[in-house]
N, C-alpha and C positions, 0 to 999 in steps of 0.2 A: 360176712362180706369183706371184713378187714383182711382175713386170711387169703381170700381170693384176690384181693387187690395186690397183696405182697407177692403172691404167686405169679400174677400177670406181669408185675414189675420185674421180677427175676427173669422171666422168659424173655422179656424185651431187652434186658441188659445182656443176656447171653447171646441173643440173636444179633445184637449190635456189635458184638466183638468181632464177628466176621471170621473167626477161626484162624486169624493171622498168628503165625509163629513169631513171638517176640524175640528180638536179639538184644544182647547186653549193650549198654551204651559204649560207644567208642571214644576213648580219651583223645584229646587233640594230637597226642604223639603216637596214636595207634597206627599200626601198619596193616594194610589190606593187601592180600595177594590175589590178583586177578589172573586166573589160570585157565588156559584153553588153547585153541588152535588159532587159525587166521582171523577169526572174528574177534578174538582178544588182541592178537598182535596188531590189528588195525589195517589189514590189507585193503587198499582202495582209498586210503587217506594218508596225509603226512603223519609223521611220528607223533606230533602234538595233537593230531585229530583222532587218535584211537579212543575208544570208550574209556579205558583206564586213565589216560592222560586228562580227558575232559572231566571225568568223575572226580579226579584228584582236585582239580581247580574248583569244582562245584561244592565239594564238602570240606575242603581245606584239610585233607588227610593225605598221608603218603599211600599211594596206590601203585604197587609194583606190577608192571606189565610182564607176565610170564607166559605170553602167547607164542606158540611155535606154528608157523604155517605148515599145512599139509599133514599135521600130526593126527594119528588116530588115538582113540582112548586108551588102548593098551600101551602105547608109547608114553602117553601122558601119565598113566599109572606108574610107569617105571621111573619117571623123573620127579614126580611130585614130592616124595618123601624128603629128598635132599633140599628142595626149595623151602619146604615147611621148616626144616631145622635151621636153614641158613637165615631166613627172614623173620622167623617167629611171629607170624601175623596174628592179629586178634580175630580176623575174619578172612575166610576164603570165599571168593566169588568164582564159582565153577561153571564154565560154559564150554562143554566139550561134547564130542560125538558127531559133529556135522560131517566129518570125513568118513566115519563109519557108515552113516546113513547114505551118503553120496555113493560110496563104494559097495553098498548093500552087504555089509558085514552082518552076521547074526545079531539081532537085537538083544538076545540073551547075553552075548559077550559084552555089549555096550552096558547093559544093566549091571553086570558083575563088576566091570571096571569103574563105573560111577559109584557103586556102593563101596568098593575098596578105597577109592580116593576120599570119599566122605568119612569112612572109618579112620583113615590115616589122620585126618584133621581132628576128628572128634576125640581120638585117643590122646591127642596133645592138648585138649582143652580149647581147640580152635572151632569157632562157629562157622557154619557154611550157609551160603546163599546160592541156590542153584538157579540157572537160567535155562529155560526150555529152548530147544533147538528144533526148527521145523524139518520134516523130511522133505526131500526134493519132490516137486510136483506142481500142478497147476494151482491147487488149493493149499496155501501155506498155513499149517497148524502145527503147534508143538507136538512132537512125537509122544505118544502115550507113555513111553517108558520113563520119561522125566517126572510126570505126575506120580507114577507108581513108585519110583525111588524116593521122591520127596515125601509122599505119604508114609512109606515104610520106615524112613529114617527120622521123620519129624523135623526136617530142616525147613528154613525159609525158602520160598519158591516164587519166582516170577515166570509165569508160563509162556506168555505170548509176545514179549517185547521184541525178540528177534524177528518173529514172523510178521508182526505189525510193521516193522521198518522195511522188511524186504517186500512187502506188498505195495509199497509206494515207489514208483519208478524214479521220482525225483530224489529219493534218499539212497539210491543204489549206485555203486560203481560198476557192478556187473551182476550176473544173475544170482550170485550167492554171497556177495559182500556189500555192505553199506558203503556210502561215501562219508565224508566228514560230517555232513548234516545228519546222516543216519546214525552215526556213532554218537552225535550230540543228543539225539532223541533217546538212544539207549542209556547214555549216562544220566540224562535228566530223569528218566523213569526209575533207574536204580536209586538215584538220590532221593526221589520222592518216596519210594518204597522203604528205603532205610529209615526215613523219618517215621513212616507208618509202623515199621517194625520196632521202633524205639532205639535204634542204633545211634541216631544223631538227632539234634534238636532242630 
């Protein structure tokens, strides 16, 4: 009976972990690089209303906004290496591919570019948090490629935060961009997940 009790306890502990990928704690002076397209740049809100700006205030860390509007993942892949070497972040928040999906680029190309960007960071000892991006359509759900990439690379992943915000008309500035309130929700969700992942207290 005692062996059975220990076995059941172990199963409960494992199931309670939720499978979350833990991140290393971020020191107070740690730099976070928020990298992506217009969703990162903050289209639809003032500069201080982008999700990186609001996240920085929430967690009291430097969050560099490296978003470029209208950029596709291949272009992001081409410019990321320089930014990693310039800013030397401890964490990369990667939110890219919305324009690939909007313009119906091959998903295989998006997957390859995401994997390459993650590899660039990991080869430098930089941890990665991936945000899922929804494909255009009536029903907003994170495109499957993001979960595929996250599972294959073992990185931290927030699947539906962008889709959840864009499903709320009051949180949008247009059909594909949040407003300041929407970016605030994204920043708040990321801050909460960073705590769950062990990156901040």
